[in-house]
C-alpha positions in Angstrom: -53.1 -2.8 0.3 -50.3 -3.5 -2.0 -47.7 -6.5 -2.1 -44.0 -6.6 -1.8 -42.2 -6.5 -5.3 -40.7 -10.2 -4.7 -44.2 -11.4 -4.0 -45.2 -9.9 -6.9 -42.4 -11.7 -8.7 -42.0 -14.4 -7.4 -46.6 -15.3 -8.9 -45.5 -13.9 -11.8 -42.6 -16.6 -12.8 -44.8 -19.6 -11.5 -46.9 -18.2 -14.3 -43.8 -17.5 -15.8 -42.7 -21.5 -16.1 -46.7 -23.3 -15.8 -47.1 -21.1 -18.9 -43.6 -22.9 -21.0 -44.4 -26.2 -19.0 -48.1 -26.9 -20.9 -46.2 -25.7 -23.8 -43.1 -27.9 -23.4 -46.0 -30.9 -23.0 -48.5 -30.0 -25.6 -44.8 -30.0 -27.7 -44.2 -33.1 -26.7 -47.7 -34.8 -27.5 -47.3 -33.0 -31.1 -44.0 -34.7 -31.4 -45.0 -38.1 -30.0 -47.8 -38.0 -32.4 -46.2 -37.0 -35.2 -43.5 -39.9 -34.7 -46.0 -42.4 -34.9 -45.5 -45.0 -38.3 -48.3 -42.9 -40.9 -51.2 -45.8 -41.5 -50.9 -48.0 -43.9 -47.5 -48.0 -44.6 -45.7 -51.4 -45.6 -44.3 -52.9 -43.1 -40.0 -52.9 -43.7 -37.3 -54.4 -41.2 -34.6 -55.5 -42.3 -34.5 -57.7 -39.1 -37.0 -59.9 -40.0 -35.8 -60.1 -43.8 -36.1 -62.5 -46.0 -32.9 -63.7 -48.0 -33.2 -63.8 -52.1 -31.8 -64.5 -54.8 -28.7 -62.4 -55.7 -28.2 -60.9 -52.2 -24.5 -61.1 -51.1 -23.5 -62.4 -47.7 -19.9 -62.4 -45.9 -19.4 -65.6 -43.7 -17.0 -65.9 -40.9 -16.1 -69.5 -39.5 -13.7 -68.1 -36.9 -10.2 -69.7 -37.3 -11.0 -70.8 -40.3 -9.4 -68.6 -43.8 -10.5 -70.7 -46.4 -13.9 -70.7 -45.4 -14.5 -67.1 -45.0 -15.3 -65.0 -47.9 -17.8 -63.3 -49.5 -20.8 -65.0 -51.2 -24.0 -65.1 -53.0 -27.5 -66.5 -53.8 -28.3 -67.9 -56.8 -30.6 -68.0 -59.2 -31.8 -71.4 -57.1 -31.3 -69.6 -54.0 -28.9 -72.1 -52.4 -25.4 -70.6 -51.9 -22.7 -73.0 -52.9 -19.1 -73.3 -49.7 -17.3 -75.5 -49.3 -16.6 -78.9 -47.5 -20.6 -79.3 -47.4 -22.1 -77.4 -50.8 -24.9 -75.7 -51.3 -27.2 -74.4 -48.8 -30.5 -73.1 -48.6 -30.2 -69.6 -48.2 -33.8 -68.1 -49.7 -36.5 -67.7 -47.8 -34.5 -67.9 -44.6 -33.2 -65.1 -42.3 -30.0 -64.4 -40.9 -30.2 -65.9 -38.1 -31.5 -69.0 -39.8 -29.4 -69.9 -42.4 -26.3 -69.0 -40.2 -28.2 -72.0 -37.5 -28.0 -73.9 -40.6 -24.6 -73.1 -41.9 -23.1 -74.3 -38.5 -25.0 -77.2 -39.1 -24.1 -78.6 -41.9 -20.1 -77.9 -40.7 -20.3 -80.2 -37.7 -19.8 -82.7 -39.9 -16.7 -81.4 -41.1 -15.2 -79.1 -38.7 -15.5 -79.7 -34.3 -17.9 -76.6 -32.9 -17.5 -74.4 -36.2 -18.1 -70.5 -35.3 -20.1 -68.8 -37.8 -20.8 -65.8 -38.5 -23.2 -64.4 -41.6 -24.1 -61.0 -42.4 -25.8 -59.6 -45.4 -22.7 -57.0 -47.6 -25.6 -56.5 -50.1 -28.9 -56.7 -51.1 -30.7 -57.5 -53.6 -31.9 -54.5 -55.5 -35.2 -52.9 -56.0 -37.4 -52.3 -58.8 -39.0 -49.4 -59.7 -41.5 -48.1 -62.5 -44.4 -46.6 -64.0 -44.5 -42.4 -63.6 -41.0 -41.5 -62.7 -38.2 -40.6 -65.0 -36.2 -43.4 -64.6 -37.5 -46.5 -64.3 -35.4 -49.3 -63.9 -32.8 -51.9 -61.1 -31.1 -49.7 -59.2 -29.0 -51.3 -55.6 -30.4 -50.9 -52.5 -29.6 -49.6 -48.8 -30.9 -49.7 -45.3 -33.5 -47.7 -44.8 -34.2 -46.9 -48.3 -37.7 -45.2 -48.8 -39.5 -44.7 -51.2 -39.8 -41.6 -51.8 -35.9 -41.9 -52.3 -36.6 -44.5 -54.9 -38.3 -42.2 -56.8 -34.7 -39.2 -56.0 -32.9 -42.3 -57.4 -35.2 -42.9 -60.3 -34.6 -39.4 -61.1 -38.2 -37.7 -60.2 -41.9 -37.5 -60.9 -42.7 -37.6 -64.1 -45.6 -34.8 -64.7 -48.4 -37.6 -64.9 -47.5 -39.0 -61.3 -49.8 -39.8 -58.6 -47.3 -38.6 -55.2 -50.4 -39.4 -52.8 -50.7 -43.5 -53.6 -48.0 -46.0 -54.9 -47.8 -50.0 -55.7 -45.3 -51.8 -53.5 -44.7 -55.5 -54.3 -42.2 -57.5 -52.2 -39.7 -60.2 -54.1 -41.3 -63.3 -52.5 -45.3 -62.4 -52.5 -47.2 -62.9 -56.2 -49.4 -59.4 -56.3 -48.5 -56.1 -55.5 -50.2 -53.4 -52.4 -51.3 -50.5 -52.4 -50.1 -47.7 -49.9 -50.6 -44.3 -48.6 -46.9 -42.1 -49.8 -45.0 -40.6 -47.6 -41.4 -40.3 -46.8 -41.5 -42.5 -44.4 -43.1 -45.5 -46.8 -40.1 -48.1 -46.6 -38.7 -50.6 -49.3 -37.2 -53.4 -48.7 -35.2 -55.6 -51.2 -35.9 -57.3 -53.2 -39.4 -54.3 -53.5 -40.8 -53.9 -56.8 -42.2 -50.6 -56.9 -44.7 -48.4 -59.4 -46.1 -45.3 -60.1 -49.2 -44.7 -61.3 -50.3 -42.4 -62.9 -53.3 -39.2 -61.3 -56.5 -38.9 -62.4 -56.7 -35.3 -64.5 
């Protein structure tokens, strides 16, 4: 028995759609898997970032031009602020520092409205098997691979699969898998080790 041509076309189109759907689904599953964070990668987020010396803050006190401007956290971890003097900043998040400053200003202003943001983060340090070890300015979403590129790239002796990172508020460095997404936080010290020949 010969099927009508429209029936054959409908069957063929249905098979193609099913195949395309399966391929798309497989592609989505692959994309989802590859988007997962790499194992053994250092957690880094500027949302919960703890302030430290050399961070530059942009502080705005609304309707108070004399209290608005750029302020740098000093070596003692404090900000010298008009009216209230030294305000502890190191070790606090931006939100915590903003709340602390607001509380101190309440002794001088009625219902002060304070906004704080990081204008420039403290630099990061990179050493070991890179062409130009040293101190470099930090930028948002910096990765170890970006940092290596800024430092002129790997030397021929470099281990390009592992990296050692010490966060600014930690006494020891930790070893991590080196991937394109391995993040860097402000103040981090990155060390690229030597590979075993």
